N, C-alpha and C positions, 0 to 999 in steps of 0.2 A: 584640717584647716585650722581648728581650733588649736588641735594636739602639735602643726607641726607648728604654730608661732610663739607655741608655747618651748619650743624643743629647741627652734631660732635664740627664741629671746635666753634661756638657758645656757644655751654656747657661747651667746655673746660677755655673758653674765662671767662665767667660769673664764672667760679666755681676756677677759677685760683686768690683766693684773699690775697696774697704775693705779686704778678702783678700787681692787679689790685684792690689797695684798695682805691681808687678812680675813682670808673669806672662813671664821664663825659664826654663830649662836652671836654668843656673848658682845660682841665685836659692835655689832648693831642698837642689840638691849642695854641702848647706851643708863635707864635707871633702872634697869637690873629687876624688872617684875616679872621676869622671865615669860617678859610675847615681844616682839617686835611688832610698836604700835608703825602705823603711816608714815607720821610725821619723823620716825627714827627710821623709814626704812627710805625719806627726802634725801637724806647724808649720800646713797648713791646711787644714782639715775638710772642702771639697768637696771634694780633692785627696785626703788620706786612706777617700775615699767612693768611689771608683770608680778605686782604683788595681790591685785586682785586673784588672777590667772591662780595665785601660789593658796593662798586662805579658801581651804575649800570648807571651810563647814562657813563665811563667810560673815563670820566678825569683828573683820575692818580690825585682825589681828594675826602673823605667823605665830605658831607655834612650834618646838623646836624643829618637834615631826610633817610641816608642814615645811619649813625652813630645810630641811633635808634633801629637799626635793630639785633645790640647787648644786648640792655638792656629789 
């Protein structure tokens, strides 16, 4: 069930053209530190919603590899 929820959330995130016009890592990494923090993810409600599921190592940040699961 968790996989289904994640899949549906990823589809919603990718299909949200208005909120996700530029789907690239750098557009969310606003401070340029190489990761997307939970604070940075709040700029997009869909990303914020699935942040914990994408954060595979549970460190509270999304790496480029973790974020790539969205694309």
